[in-house]
N, C-alpha and C positions, 0 to 999 in steps of 0.2 A: 529382428530380435523377438524371440518367443517367450511369453510370460504366462504363468498359470493364473487363471481367473478363479476367484473364490466367491462363494455366496456370503451374505452378511453374517450368517450364523457359523462361518468357518469351514463349511464343506466345499469340496472342489467343484468347479463348474466349467471344466475345459481349459483351453488355451486361447491366447490372442497374440497376433503378430503386430509388434510395435514397429513403426517406421524408423529406420536408422537415421533418416534425415532430421528427425525431431528428437528421438530418444537415444541416439547413438553418436552425438557430437562430443568431442573431447573438450571438457571444461577448461576455461582459462581464467585464472584469478583476476587478471587485469580487466577483462570484459565484464565479469560479474561485479567487480568493485565499481566500475563506471556506472553500471545500470542501477545498482543499489543506492549509490550516492545520488544519482539523478532522481530516483524515487523519493528518497528521504528529504532532499532539498525542496522538491516540489510540493511536499506535504506542509512545509512551513508557510504560515500566512504572511502576507506582506505587512511589514511594520507600519502602522499609521503615523504619518508625520504630523508635527505641530507647526503652527504658523509662527515664523520668526519676524523680526522687525521689518524686513523687506517684503513680507508676504501679506501683512494686514492692510486693509483698505482704509487708511486714515490720511488726513491732510499732511503734506510735508512742510507746511508753513511753520515758521518759528512760533512757539506757543506764546511767548511774552517777550518783553524787551530784555536786552542783555543785562542792563543795569537799572537800578532805581526801584525795583519792586520789593526789595527786601527778601526775596525768595531765591530759589535755586535758578541757575541759568539753563533753562530747558531748551531743547531743540524741538523736534516735531512730536506729535501726539502718538506716534507709533512706538515710542520708547517703552521698554518692558515695565517701567514703574507705574505706568498709567493703566487704568481699567480699559480694556479693549486694545491695548498695545500688544506687540509681538512678544512671544515667550523667549526669554534669554536662554541660550544653549539648549534649545528644544530638540526633541527626537527627530532624527532625519529619516527619510524614506529609505527602507532597505528591501529590495526585491530579491528573493532567493531563487526564483524560477530559473532553471537551466534548460538548455536545449540539448537533445541527443538524437543522433541519426536513427531513423526507424529501423534500419538494417541492424544497427548495434543493439537496439532494444529487442528485436526479434531473436537475434543470435544469443543474447543473454538469457532469454526465456528458454530457448532450446537447450542451452548449457545447464541451466538450473534443473530442467526436467531430466536431462541425461545424467547429471550427478546423482539424482535420486534413483534413476533406473539401475545404476550400478549397486546402490545399497540404500534401501529405505523406501522402495516403491511397492505398493500393493494395488492390484486391480480387482475391483469387485464387480459382480454381475449387475447389481442395482442396489439402491439404498432403501428399497421398500421394506418396511417393518410390518409384521403382522399385528404387533402391539406397540404403538408409538409411545413408549414410556422410557424414562431415563434409566431405570434399573435394568430393564430389558436390554437396552442398547449397551449399557455398561458391561453386562454379562457377555454380549457378543464380542465386544472389543477385547475383553479379557481372554476369550478363546483364541483370538488372533495373536495375542501376546504383544500388542503395541506398547512401546515404552516411550516416555517423554511426551513431547507435544506432537499432536496429530493434525494434519491439514487434509480435509476431505473435499474433493472437487467433483461436482456432478456436471450434468450436461447443460441444457438450456437454462434450467432453473433447479434449485435444490429441492429434493422431495420434502414436502411440508411436514410429514410425520417425523422424518429423520431430523430435520432442522429443529423441530420442537423438542424432541427427545435429547438432542445434543446440546441444547441451550444451557443446561445446568451442569454440564461436564467440564471441569477445568482442564485446560490444555487441548481441547478438541474444538477446532474451528472449521466452518464450512463455507464454501464459495461456489458460485456457478462457474462454468468453464470460461466465460467472458471476463471474469475477475481474476483469473490466474496471473500471478505476477512473481517476479524473481525474489523480492524480499521475503514475502510470506512463505514461498516454497523453501528457501534456504533457512528460514527462521524456525522451521519445524523439523523434528527428528524423523517423522514418517509421513510420506505423501500417499494418500489413498485416492485413486482415480476410479470412476465408474467406466464401463465400456462406452457410455454416451460421452463422457468427458474426453476419453482418448480420441473418439471420432471427431469431436468438436475441435480439439487442439490440433490434430493433424490437418483437418480441413482449413483451420485458421492460417496455417503456413503454406499449405499447398494451393490455397486460393489466391 
């Protein structure tokens, strides 16, 4: 698959051949749904449990005599009404982590990239800016005609000047190639890859 490469200022910069094994996979809604669900579930923190009556380290001996004290008929000191006792109806541990086969995860990322390759993919020569200012970058993005949310993926690391300039632009997010994931790609209207990012992503699957 051949795609035009552009410079950050909107000018043409030749062509690039994209691997059909990475950018030409037919997307499947069920695979993408599984991967996105797996991602979002694993973002949830494990709910911290409270100690209930059976969990506290207190004596199980009967607190006082059954009769004759004039008070209540207490059992052991772990009862919720005592200081240091277990909590009544406390929060239970809930672990949301899911497991998903590596092949399915890899396939999901290929499908997400392929869906953007059909509509919404832009390849840039590099992200180097002559002037690393927000207004300058805003003007360059306007020339490209990007609409909605834009995800920019660079190679090994994101260019510092571009990252700084894009920091105050709403709807523009940047990631290194190692951080590319299905949820973020699908959650943006336009995917922008540098030539380095394309090389890294293809090497990620071919390796």
